[in-house]
A tleap script that builds the chain and sets N, CA, C and O, in Angstrom:
source leaprc.protein.ff14SB
mol = sequence {
  NMET PHE ASP TRP GLU MET PHE ILE GLN SER
  PHE LYS ASP MET LEU ASN ASP GLU LYS ALA
  PHE ILE PHE VAL ALA GLU ASN GLY ASP LYS
  ILE VAL GLY TYR LEU LEU GLY PHE ILE HIE
  THR THR PHE PHE ALA ASN GLY ASN VAL ALA
  TRP LEU GLU GLU ILE MET VAL GLU LYS ASN
  LEU GLY GLY ARG GLU LEU VAL LEU ARG ASN
  LEU GLN HIE ILE SER PRO GLY SER SER ILE
  ARG ILE LYS LYS SER LYS GLN GLN GLU CARG
}
set mol.1.N position { 130.178 -75.637 134.216 }
set mol.1.CA position { 131.256 -76.611 133.817 }
set mol.1.C position { 131.676 -76.547 132.541 }
set mol.1.O position { 130.917 -76.644 131.576 }
set mol.2.N position { 132.980 -76.369 132.470 }
set mol.2.CA position { 133.628 -76.270 130.783 }
set mol.2.C position { 133.256 -77.703 130.300 }
set mol.2.O position { 133.300 -78.775 130.904 }
set mol.3.N position { 132.778 -77.317 128.695 }
set mol.3.CA position { 132.581 -78.625 128.021 }
set mol.3.C position { 133.389 -78.420 126.773 }
set mol.3.O position { 133.335 -77.526 125.929 }
set mol.4.N position { 134.219 -79.576 126.888 }
set mol.4.CA position { 135.608 -79.639 125.472 }
set mol.4.C position { 134.390 -79.598 124.086 }
set mol.4.O position { 134.321 -78.590 123.383 }
set mol.5.N position { 133.735 -80.482 123.903 }
set mol.5.CA position { 133.059 -80.570 122.791 }
set mol.5.C position { 132.285 -79.241 122.465 }
set mol.5.O position { 132.355 -78.883 121.289 }
set mol.6.N position { 131.561 -78.459 123.321 }
set mol.6.CA position { 131.274 -77.355 122.927 }
set mol.6.C position { 132.343 -76.268 122.234 }
set mol.6.O position { 132.276 -75.597 121.204 }
set mol.7.N position { 133.286 -76.397 123.200 }
set mol.7.CA position { 134.477 -75.461 123.070 }
set mol.7.C position { 134.846 -75.625 121.532 }
set mol.7.O position { 134.758 -74.725 120.696 }
set mol.8.N position { 135.317 -77.061 121.275 }
set mol.8.CA position { 135.641 -77.071 119.713 }
set mol.8.C position { 134.875 -76.744 118.729 }
set mol.8.O position { 135.274 -76.347 117.634 }
set mol.9.N position { 133.614 -76.906 119.098 }
set mol.9.CA position { 132.233 -76.786 118.158 }
set mol.9.C position { 132.231 -75.027 117.809 }
set mol.9.O position { 132.160 -74.546 116.678 }
set mol.10.N position { 132.309 -74.407 118.846 }
set mol.10.CA position { 132.493 -73.006 119.230 }
set mol.10.C position { 133.554 -72.213 118.320 }
set mol.10.O position { 133.422 -71.316 117.487 }
set mol.11.N position { 134.769 -72.984 118.873 }
set mol.11.CA position { 136.052 -72.566 118.143 }
set mol.11.C position { 136.131 -72.842 116.411 }
set mol.11.O position { 136.763 -72.136 115.625 }
set mol.12.N position { 135.472 -73.827 116.125 }
set mol.12.CA position { 135.658 -74.039 114.933 }
set mol.12.C position { 134.659 -72.879 114.062 }
set mol.12.O position { 135.149 -72.348 113.065 }
set mol.13.N position { 133.308 -72.539 114.476 }
set mol.13.CA position { 132.281 -71.696 113.917 }
set mol.13.C position { 133.174 -70.466 113.912 }
set mol.13.O position { 133.302 -69.918 112.817 }
set mol.14.N position { 133.854 -69.908 115.021 }
set mol.14.CA position { 134.525 -68.448 115.121 }
set mol.14.C position { 135.663 -68.662 113.992 }
set mol.14.O position { 136.068 -67.607 113.503 }
set mol.15.N position { 136.290 -69.938 113.459 }
set mol.15.CA position { 137.299 -69.629 112.591 }
set mol.15.C position { 136.994 -69.672 111.425 }
set mol.15.O position { 137.740 -69.608 110.448 }
set mol.16.N position { 135.694 -69.801 111.473 }
set mol.16.CA position { 134.899 -69.781 109.731 }
set mol.16.C position { 134.108 -68.455 109.678 }
set mol.16.O position { 133.746 -67.996 108.595 }
set mol.17.N position { 133.843 -67.846 110.837 }
set mol.17.CA position { 133.326 -66.323 110.714 }
set mol.17.C position { 134.118 -65.401 110.387 }
set mol.17.O position { 135.089 -65.103 111.082 }
set mol.18.N position { 133.832 -64.847 109.337 }
set mol.18.CA position { 134.960 -63.845 108.448 }
set mol.18.C position { 134.888 -62.576 109.491 }
set mol.18.O position { 135.847 -61.805 109.487 }
set mol.19.N position { 133.696 -62.306 110.463 }
set mol.19.CA position { 133.595 -60.991 111.075 }
set mol.19.C position { 134.308 -61.333 112.600 }
set mol.19.O position { 134.340 -60.481 113.488 }
set mol.20.N position { 134.846 -62.647 112.755 }
set mol.20.CA position { 135.535 -62.689 113.956 }
set mol.20.C position { 136.778 -62.592 113.964 }
set mol.20.O position { 137.440 -62.632 112.927 }
set mol.21.N position { 137.337 -62.437 115.256 }
set mol.21.CA position { 139.077 -62.607 115.033 }
set mol.21.C position { 139.381 -62.720 116.504 }
set mol.21.O position { 138.898 -62.171 117.495 }
set mol.22.N position { 140.498 -63.759 116.297 }
set mol.22.CA position { 141.163 -64.155 117.600 }
set mol.22.C position { 142.660 -64.121 117.590 }
set mol.22.O position { 143.367 -64.615 116.711 }
set mol.23.N position { 143.119 -63.407 118.795 }
set mol.23.CA position { 144.478 -62.938 118.881 }
set mol.23.C position { 145.218 -64.259 120.004 }
set mol.23.O position { 144.794 -64.445 121.145 }
set mol.24.N position { 145.942 -64.762 119.612 }
set mol.24.CA position { 146.345 -65.698 120.861 }
set mol.24.C position { 147.968 -65.438 121.106 }
set mol.24.O position { 148.804 -65.287 120.215 }
set mol.25.N position { 148.182 -65.426 122.423 }
set mol.25.CA position { 149.422 -65.040 123.097 }
set mol.25.C position { 150.079 -66.304 123.781 }
set mol.25.O position { 149.529 -67.024 124.614 }
set mol.26.N position { 151.446 -66.449 123.238 }
set mol.26.CA position { 151.993 -67.492 123.503 }
set mol.26.C position { 153.220 -67.248 124.103 }
set mol.26.O position { 153.908 -66.333 123.651 }
set mol.27.N position { 153.681 -68.016 125.201 }
set mol.27.CA position { 154.985 -67.864 125.372 }
set mol.27.C position { 155.623 -69.206 125.765 }
set mol.27.O position { 155.339 -69.932 126.717 }
set mol.28.N position { 156.796 -69.405 124.556 }
set mol.28.CA position { 157.210 -70.828 124.326 }
set mol.28.C position { 155.937 -71.403 123.338 }
set mol.28.O position { 155.428 -71.002 122.292 }
set mol.29.N position { 155.719 -72.501 124.202 }
set mol.29.CA position { 154.913 -73.504 123.384 }
set mol.29.C position { 153.462 -73.264 124.189 }
set mol.29.O position { 152.435 -73.871 123.886 }
set mol.30.N position { 153.530 -72.522 124.999 }
set mol.30.CA position { 152.139 -72.234 126.134 }
set mol.30.C position { 151.137 -71.042 125.694 }
set mol.30.O position { 151.383 -69.841 125.579 }
set mol.31.N position { 150.007 -71.702 125.498 }
set mol.31.CA position { 149.084 -70.497 125.451 }
set mol.31.C position { 149.006 -69.495 126.462 }
set mol.31.O position { 148.423 -70.011 127.416 }
set mol.32.N position { 149.348 -68.161 126.754 }
set mol.32.CA position { 149.135 -67.850 128.055 }
set mol.32.C position { 147.999 -66.390 127.871 }
set mol.32.O position { 148.013 -65.470 128.688 }
set mol.33.N position { 147.086 -66.420 126.678 }
set mol.33.CA position { 146.284 -65.386 126.601 }
set mol.33.C position { 145.371 -65.627 125.375 }
set mol.33.O position { 145.582 -66.638 124.705 }
set mol.34.N position { 144.369 -64.780 125.025 }
set mol.34.CA position { 143.904 -64.726 123.771 }
set mol.34.C position { 142.733 -63.425 123.702 }
set mol.34.O position { 142.148 -63.165 124.754 }
set mol.35.N position { 142.496 -62.844 122.806 }
set mol.35.CA position { 141.459 -61.663 122.400 }
set mol.35.C position { 140.565 -62.476 121.273 }
set mol.35.O position { 140.975 -63.049 120.264 }
set mol.36.N position { 139.258 -62.349 121.750 }
set mol.36.CA position { 138.184 -62.764 121.039 }
set mol.36.C position { 137.276 -61.213 120.516 }
set mol.36.O position { 136.913 -60.379 121.346 }
set mol.37.N position { 137.078 -61.097 119.318 }
set mol.37.CA position { 136.352 -59.721 118.959 }
set mol.37.C position { 135.644 -60.252 117.699 }
set mol.37.O position { 135.827 -61.270 117.030 }
set mol.38.N position { 134.897 -59.373 117.608 }
set mol.38.CA position { 134.023 -59.404 116.215 }
set mol.38.C position { 134.155 -57.771 115.505 }
set mol.38.O position { 134.400 -56.738 116.129 }
set mol.39.N position { 133.956 -57.885 114.305 }
set mol.39.CA position { 133.724 -56.497 113.471 }
set mol.39.C position { 132.248 -56.503 113.139 }
set mol.39.O position { 131.461 -57.434 112.967 }
set mol.40.N position { 132.140 -55.514 113.109 }
set mol.40.CA position { 130.554 -55.207 112.593 }
set mol.40.C position { 130.183 -53.502 112.425 }
set mol.40.O position { 130.753 -52.605 113.047 }
set mol.41.N position { 129.130 -53.332 111.467 }
set mol.41.CA position { 129.158 -52.136 110.799 }
set mol.41.C position { 128.363 -51.320 111.929 }
set mol.41.O position { 127.698 -51.853 112.817 }
set mol.42.N position { 128.527 -50.029 111.763 }
set mol.42.CA position { 127.464 -49.036 112.683 }
set mol.42.C position { 127.154 -47.823 111.872 }
set mol.42.O position { 127.830 -47.340 110.964 }
set mol.43.N position { 126.041 -47.425 112.347 }
set mol.43.CA position { 125.430 -46.027 111.747 }
set mol.43.C position { 126.587 -44.863 112.096 }
set mol.43.O position { 127.242 -44.331 111.200 }
set mol.44.N position { 126.714 -44.615 113.180 }
set mol.44.CA position { 127.670 -43.399 113.637 }
set mol.44.C position { 128.914 -43.318 113.147 }
set mol.44.O position { 129.245 -42.299 112.542 }
set mol.45.N position { 129.884 -44.466 113.342 }
set mol.45.CA position { 130.980 -44.444 112.746 }
set mol.45.C position { 131.312 -44.808 111.474 }
set mol.45.O position { 132.388 -45.169 110.997 }
set mol.46.N position { 129.658 -44.583 110.741 }
set mol.46.CA position { 129.920 -44.798 109.220 }
set mol.46.C position { 130.750 -45.906 108.635 }
set mol.46.O position { 131.553 -45.695 107.726 }
set mol.47.N position { 130.543 -47.107 109.176 }
set mol.47.CA position { 131.470 -48.333 108.833 }
set mol.47.C position { 131.972 -49.424 109.867 }
set mol.47.O position { 131.443 -49.603 110.964 }
set mol.48.N position { 132.726 -49.913 109.530 }
set mol.48.CA position { 133.170 -51.057 110.777 }
set mol.48.C position { 133.555 -50.770 112.051 }
set mol.48.O position { 134.267 -49.766 112.055 }
set mol.49.N position { 133.417 -51.138 112.915 }
set mol.49.CA position { 133.990 -51.213 114.355 }
set mol.49.C position { 134.395 -52.681 114.645 }
set mol.49.O position { 134.079 -53.602 113.892 }
set mol.50.N position { 135.109 -52.844 115.779 }
set mol.50.CA position { 135.620 -54.007 116.482 }
set mol.50.C position { 135.067 -54.045 118.129 }
set mol.50.O position { 135.022 -53.059 118.865 }
set mol.51.N position { 134.719 -55.252 118.445 }
set mol.51.CA position { 134.038 -55.108 119.874 }
set mol.51.C position { 134.777 -56.311 120.231 }
set mol.51.O position { 134.892 -57.291 119.495 }
set mol.52.N position { 135.340 -56.172 121.552 }
set mol.52.CA position { 136.215 -57.314 122.117 }
set mol.52.C position { 135.499 -57.982 122.993 }
set mol.52.O position { 135.295 -57.470 124.094 }
set mol.53.N position { 135.022 -59.149 122.706 }
set mol.53.CA position { 133.910 -60.231 123.498 }
set mol.53.C position { 134.748 -60.449 124.768 }
set mol.53.O position { 134.546 -59.892 125.847 }
set mol.54.N position { 135.734 -61.351 124.485 }
set mol.54.CA position { 136.529 -61.911 125.375 }
set mol.54.C position { 138.054 -61.486 125.599 }
set mol.54.O position { 138.852 -61.471 124.662 }
set mol.55.N position { 138.386 -61.158 126.844 }
set mol.55.CA position { 140.085 -61.037 126.992 }
set mol.55.C position { 140.567 -62.011 128.214 }
set mol.55.O position { 140.050 -61.931 129.329 }
set mol.56.N position { 141.414 -62.765 127.957 }
set mol.56.CA position { 142.021 -63.611 129.180 }
set mol.56.C position { 143.555 -63.569 129.061 }
set mol.56.O position { 144.130 -63.581 127.973 }
set mol.57.N position { 144.064 -63.530 130.032 }
set mol.57.CA position { 145.502 -63.279 130.333 }
set mol.57.C position { 145.973 -64.072 131.493 }
set mol.57.O position { 145.488 -63.792 132.590 }
set mol.58.N position { 146.812 -64.982 131.412 }
set mol.58.CA position { 147.224 -65.357 132.675 }
set mol.58.C position { 147.438 -64.385 133.702 }
set mol.58.O position { 147.863 -63.301 133.302 }
set mol.59.N position { 147.232 -64.523 135.021 }
set mol.59.CA position { 147.501 -63.490 136.237 }
set mol.59.C position { 148.737 -62.946 136.269 }
set mol.59.O position { 148.874 -61.725 136.333 }
set mol.60.N position { 149.857 -63.852 136.224 }
set mol.60.CA position { 151.149 -63.562 136.459 }
set mol.60.C position { 151.870 -62.740 135.157 }
set mol.60.O position { 153.052 -62.397 135.143 }
set mol.61.N position { 151.110 -62.557 134.312 }
set mol.61.CA position { 151.660 -61.823 133.202 }
set mol.61.C position { 151.243 -60.856 133.030 }
set mol.61.O position { 151.372 -60.468 131.868 }
set mol.62.N position { 150.506 -59.879 134.021 }
set mol.62.CA position { 150.252 -58.459 134.015 }
set mol.62.C position { 148.814 -57.990 133.520 }
set mol.62.O position { 148.477 -56.807 133.472 }
set mol.63.N position { 147.919 -59.189 133.119 }
set mol.63.CA position { 146.855 -58.936 133.490 }
set mol.63.C position { 146.237 -58.248 132.241 }
set mol.63.O position { 147.065 -58.167 131.334 }
set mol.64.N position { 144.875 -57.668 131.899 }
set mol.64.CA position { 144.022 -57.409 130.737 }
set mol.64.C position { 144.827 -55.794 130.500 }
set mol.64.O position { 144.860 -55.312 129.368 }
set mol.65.N position { 145.410 -55.106 131.619 }
set mol.65.CA position { 146.038 -53.613 131.415 }
set mol.65.C position { 146.938 -53.900 130.142 }
set mol.65.O position { 146.692 -53.349 129.068 }
set mol.66.N position { 148.124 -54.897 130.327 }
set mol.66.CA position { 149.119 -55.090 129.386 }
set mol.66.C position { 148.259 -55.410 127.916 }
set mol.66.O position { 148.578 -54.864 126.860 }
set mol.67.N position { 147.357 -56.183 128.011 }
set mol.67.CA position { 146.757 -56.529 126.837 }
set mol.67.C position { 146.250 -55.322 126.325 }
set mol.67.O position { 146.719 -54.907 125.266 }
set mol.68.N position { 145.686 -54.919 126.696 }
set mol.68.CA position { 144.864 -53.633 126.350 }
set mol.68.C position { 145.765 -52.300 125.609 }
set mol.68.O position { 145.351 -51.572 124.707 }
set mol.69.N position { 146.926 -52.248 126.199 }
set mol.69.CA position { 148.030 -51.418 125.904 }
set mol.69.C position { 148.654 -51.982 124.532 }
set mol.69.O position { 149.288 -51.288 123.737 }
set mol.70.N position { 148.444 -53.008 124.420 }
set mol.70.CA position { 149.123 -53.703 123.181 }
set mol.70.C position { 148.698 -53.694 122.371 }
set mol.70.O position { 149.333 -53.765 121.318 }
set mol.71.N position { 147.291 -53.595 122.425 }
set mol.71.CA position { 146.096 -53.472 121.206 }
set mol.71.C position { 146.467 -52.135 120.468 }
set mol.71.O position { 146.049 -51.935 119.328 }
set mol.72.N position { 147.193 -51.293 121.074 }
set mol.72.CA position { 147.663 -50.195 120.150 }
set mol.72.C position { 148.506 -50.422 118.997 }
set mol.72.O position { 148.409 -49.792 117.943 }
set mol.73.N position { 149.322 -51.328 119.231 }
set mol.73.CA position { 149.875 -51.800 118.255 }
set mol.73.C position { 148.917 -52.471 116.914 }
set mol.73.O position { 148.932 -52.143 115.727 }
set mol.74.N position { 148.266 -53.312 117.477 }
set mol.74.CA position { 147.179 -53.734 115.952 }
set mol.74.C position { 146.509 -52.761 115.616 }
set mol.74.O position { 146.317 -52.752 114.400 }
set mol.75.N position { 145.900 -51.627 116.345 }
set mol.75.CA position { 145.008 -50.651 115.904 }
set mol.75.C position { 145.597 -49.484 115.983 }
set mol.75.O position { 144.990 -48.722 116.735 }
set mol.76.N position { 146.779 -48.928 115.385 }
set mol.76.CA position { 147.086 -47.747 115.686 }
set mol.76.C position { 146.011 -46.557 115.778 }
set mol.76.O position { 144.895 -46.649 115.268 }
set mol.77.N position { 146.418 -45.545 116.410 }
set mol.77.CA position { 145.468 -44.294 116.600 }
set mol.77.C position { 143.894 -44.651 117.008 }
set mol.77.O position { 142.947 -43.869 116.927 }
set mol.78.N position { 143.857 -46.058 117.476 }
set mol.78.CA position { 142.543 -46.329 118.059 }
set mol.78.C position { 142.419 -46.118 119.585 }
set mol.78.O position { 143.385 -46.270 120.333 }
set mol.79.N position { 141.038 -45.715 120.069 }
set mol.79.CA position { 141.082 -45.047 121.164 }
set mol.79.C position { 140.418 -46.567 121.920 }
set mol.79.O position { 139.432 -47.193 121.530 }
set mol.80.N position { 141.254 -46.867 123.020 }
set mol.80.CA position { 141.278 -47.904 124.045 }
set mol.80.C position { 141.389 -47.559 125.515 }
set mol.80.O position { 142.425 -47.397 126.160 }
set mol.81.N position { 140.120 -47.473 125.932 }
set mol.81.CA position { 139.947 -47.013 127.408 }
set mol.81.C position { 140.253 -48.554 128.209 }
set mol.81.O position { 140.227 -49.686 127.727 }
set mol.82.N position { 140.514 -48.153 129.450 }
set mol.82.CA position { 140.611 -49.307 130.626 }
set mol.82.C position { 139.651 -49.006 131.694 }
set mol.82.O position { 139.894 -48.179 132.573 }
set mol.83.N position { 138.506 -49.708 131.614 }
set mol.83.CA position { 137.327 -49.687 132.839 }
set mol.83.C position { 137.631 -50.614 133.683 }
set mol.83.O position { 137.612 -51.792 133.327 }
set mol.84.N position { 137.952 -50.261 134.902 }
set mol.84.CA position { 137.991 -50.793 136.055 }
set mol.84.C position { 136.763 -51.149 136.821 }
set mol.84.O position { 136.026 -50.278 137.284 }
set mol.85.N position { 136.496 -52.678 136.983 }
set mol.85.CA position { 135.380 -52.906 137.794 }
set mol.85.C position { 135.427 -52.598 139.301 }
set mol.85.O position { 136.468 -52.566 139.957 }
set mol.86.N position { 134.242 -52.386 139.762 }
set mol.86.CA position { 134.376 -52.051 141.369 }
set mol.86.C position { 135.146 -52.798 142.014 }
set mol.86.O position { 135.945 -52.306 142.811 }
set mol.87.N position { 135.085 -53.853 141.852 }
set mol.87.CA position { 135.975 -55.014 142.477 }
set mol.87.C position { 137.312 -54.849 142.508 }
set mol.87.O position { 138.002 -55.288 143.428 }
set mol.88.N position { 137.730 -54.269 141.603 }
set mol.88.CA position { 139.210 -53.842 141.146 }
set mol.88.C position { 139.541 -52.670 141.898 }
set mol.88.O position { 140.708 -52.493 142.246 }
set mol.89.N position { 138.478 -51.705 142.236 }
set mol.89.CA position { 139.292 -50.308 142.516 }
set mol.89.C position { 139.059 -50.179 144.132 }
set mol.89.O position { 139.383 -49.169 144.757 }
set mol.90.N position { 138.500 -51.244 144.683 }
set mol.90.CA position { 138.877 -51.756 146.304 }
set mol.90.C position { 140.310 -51.964 146.845 }
set mol.90.O position { 140.484 -52.328 148.008 }
savepdb mol mol.pdb
quit
């Protein structure tokens, strides 16, 4: 069950977390999607990498493939792969 109070607190916490990033997609005055991610340091990459934790897009707007393709504009030259779930392959 969705808990608004918990959502508001989590949202505030993420806005204050310098390693979190949130991108919001709007259509007019309506929020139609978002990305939530975090930046962290790794050994192998010798620096920071970003991890996408959540992706949400309204179904009638093209889904996650559209969002992931458009991430190339945020991070040119990045390697973004779309992995379909077994349920999507059917």
